[in-house]
N, C-alpha and C positions, 0 to 999 in steps of 0.2 A: 557603641562606646563602652570599653571596659572600666573597671573601678580605677585603674591607675590613670587612664586618659581623664576621667572626670575629676580625680585629685589634682591633675595638672592643670586643668581648666579653672577649677575653684581657686588654686594658688595664683594664677595670673590675674583672675579677677580681683583677688584680695589685694595683690600688688598695686594694681592700678587704682583701686579705692584708697589705699594708703597715700598715694601721691595726690590725688584729688583732695583728700581730706586733710592734706598738709600735716600728716602725723609728725609730731615734732618732739615727742618724748617729754613734754612739759609737766606730765604727772610724775616723772621721777624715773628711777632705774629699777627694773626687776632681775634678779639674777635667776636664770634657769640652769639647774644642775642635771645633767644626764649622768645617771650612775651605772649603767650598764645592762638594765633590763631591756627586754624587747616587746613586751605587751603594750598596746596603745601607742605605737609608733606614730602613725599618721595623725592620730587625734593630738599627740603632743605637739606636732608641727603647727596644727591648726591653732593651738592655744597660744602659741608663740606670735603668730600672726594676728590673732585678736587682741593680744596685749598692745601690739603697735598701733592697731586701729583705735584702741581705746586711750591712746595718748601716752603710753609707757615707752621707755627706752629699754631694750633688752640686752643683757650681757650672758654669754653662754660659757658653761663651765662643763669639762667632760672628764669622768673618771678614767683611769688607764683602760678599764674594760670597754668603756663606752668610746673611747678614742680608737681603740683597734677595730671595734665592731662597725661604727656607723658615723663617727664625727665628720669625716669628709663629705658624707652623703647630706647630713643635715645641713652643713654649711653651704653645700652647693645649692640646696633648696631655699636658703634664706639670705644668701650674700647680697641679691639684689633687692632685697626687702629694705626699707628705711629703718634707721635706729636699731639694727641689730649688729652686734660685733662679738668678738671672743674675748673674754675677760683677761686682762693683762695679769698673768700670775705674779708678777713682781709688785703688784699694786693691789692684791686681792683683799687685803685686810681693810684698806681705805675705801674700796669700792663696797665691802659689806657694810661698813659704817654708814656710807651715804645711801645705800639702797633702801627703797621702800619695802621690799619683801624678798624671800628666796622661796623658789618653787622648784620642786622635784617632780618633773612629769613622767620619768620612768625610774621608778625606785627598784633597786636590786636587793635580794635577800643579803647580800654581803654588806651593802651600805647600811641597810636597816639594822643589822646586827651590830655594826660598829656604832651607829647612833644611839642604841639602847644601851651599849656599854661606855658612851661617851669617849670612844676612840676616834681620834682625828690624825690619821697617819698619811693622808693625801690630800690634795687641793679640794676635791669634792666634799669630803667629809670635814674638812676644816671651815669651809664656807658655810656649811649647813649649821654645824655646831656653834660657830661664831655668830651666826645669825640669832640663834636662840640666846647666846649669852648677851647679845646686844639688845635683846627685847624685840627683834623684828619678827613680823608675822612669817611663819614657815609652813608652807602648804605642801603635802606630799600626795601624789597619786598612788593609790595602793594596788592597783591593777598588776603590777609586775611581781608583787609578793604575796597577795592574797590567795590562798590555795582554793578558795571558793570562786574566784573569778574565772570566767569562760576563757579568757585568754591564757590562763595557766593551766586549767584543769585538763584541757585536751592534749596539748603538746608537751608539757612539762611535769605535771604532778600527778599523773593517774596511779602512780604506786606509792604515793606518800602516806606514811603511817599516820594514824590519828595523833600520836604524840608529836610528830614533826610538824604537822598542821597546827597544833595547838601552841608549840613553841613560837611559830611564826606569828600568829595572832597575838600571843602574849607581848612579843616585842613591838607590835603596833600599839598595844595598849600603853607600853613603857614610853614610847615617844609622844603619844597623846598626852601623857601625864607631864612631859617635859614642856608642853605647850605647842606642839605640832598640830596643824589641822589636816586630817587625813580624809580624802574623798577619792571619788572616781576621777579619771583623767579628763572625762567630759565635762565635770563640773569644777574644774580648776578655777576658771574666771569668778564664778559666783562665789566659791569658797574664798578667794582672795578678797574679793570686794567686801564680803561680810566681815573679814579681819579688820578692815579700816574702820567700819562704823563703831564697833566696841572701843578700838583705841581712841577714836575721836570723843566718845562719851567719857572715857577713863581720864583723858587729858583735861576735859572740861571740870570732872569732879576733882582733880588735882589741883586746878586753879583755883576752884571754890575753897578747897581745904587750905590752900596757902593764904587765901585772903581772910578766912575766918579763923585760922589756926588749928582747924579740926583735922582728924585723920580721914584718908580717902577709903572708899570701899569699893572693891569689884563688884559691879551689879549685874553681870552678864552671866555668871555661871557660879556653880557650888564647888568647883574645883580650883584651887589656888596653885598656879604653876610658877615655874621659874621665871617666865616672862612677866607675871604680874609683879613679882618681888623686884625684878630689875627696873620695871617702869616706876615702881614706887620710889626706888633708890635714886633714880635719875631726877625724880621730882621732889625729893626730899620730903616725902610723907610717909605716915605709917598706914598699914592696912587694916581696916576694920572689916571682920569677917562675920558671916552667919554662923550661929552656933553648931549648924551641922555641916559647916564647910570642911572639905577634905584637903589637906595639905600635902602636896606631894614631897618625898624625902629631898629631892633636889631644891625645891622651894624653900623648905625649912633650912637646908644647908646655906644656901644664899642669903636668906634673911639674916641668919646668924652672923655670917661673914661680913655682910654690909650694913648691919645694925638696923635693919628694918623691922618693926614691931608688928607682930600678928595679933591683933586685938579680937578676939572672938567674943560675941554677944553672949551673955549668960542666959 
């Protein structure tokens, strides 16, 4: 049995498991955005199936490049799987607002560059950026862009200069600063679940702050991102920060725009 046949068997087993486990999407909607990269394709499909088995509903979004390359094949692989559908482009903003998180399992250099420059000129980049603007967890698989990844080194990046590789890695750092969680495609599920735990802690802190009249403090990291500021804005609290906290430029801009105080300990 070759690798393709094994994947087909695994997919069929997972589909039957989903039916038996009554996967009903009760944990909410995850938006999976395919942006045209090719590294990690088989694992990306497995991550979607895994999300359904864990109780999520999945909405699929394809960039123009992804639409041309493999959208039809992705849909053929998933159309009989429960709780999976194509996002209605006419209702994308509402879907983003209602979603639990945005996941990009196959990130292209083109989309990474747009995100780092805050360019939203198509449905895929709009969904990702508005997820960040709404304070949603945004998880990106780096395999399609990281020049150090085996999936890119051999077929695509063998002749990349050091300056080009550095520019790509810098763009990854920029989107991390915006609040994106960047990980390997095989770790998307774990990274996503990890984003929910800090958010629950932050919400508990915000409730306590509202009750006591004190400001809330992000307790999970030393970098304050746009997502932190937006959550504070939505909860009507100020952010109390460590004296060593680093505030990203976008976070500072949004704090000024929305009147969120950034109170650093002396």
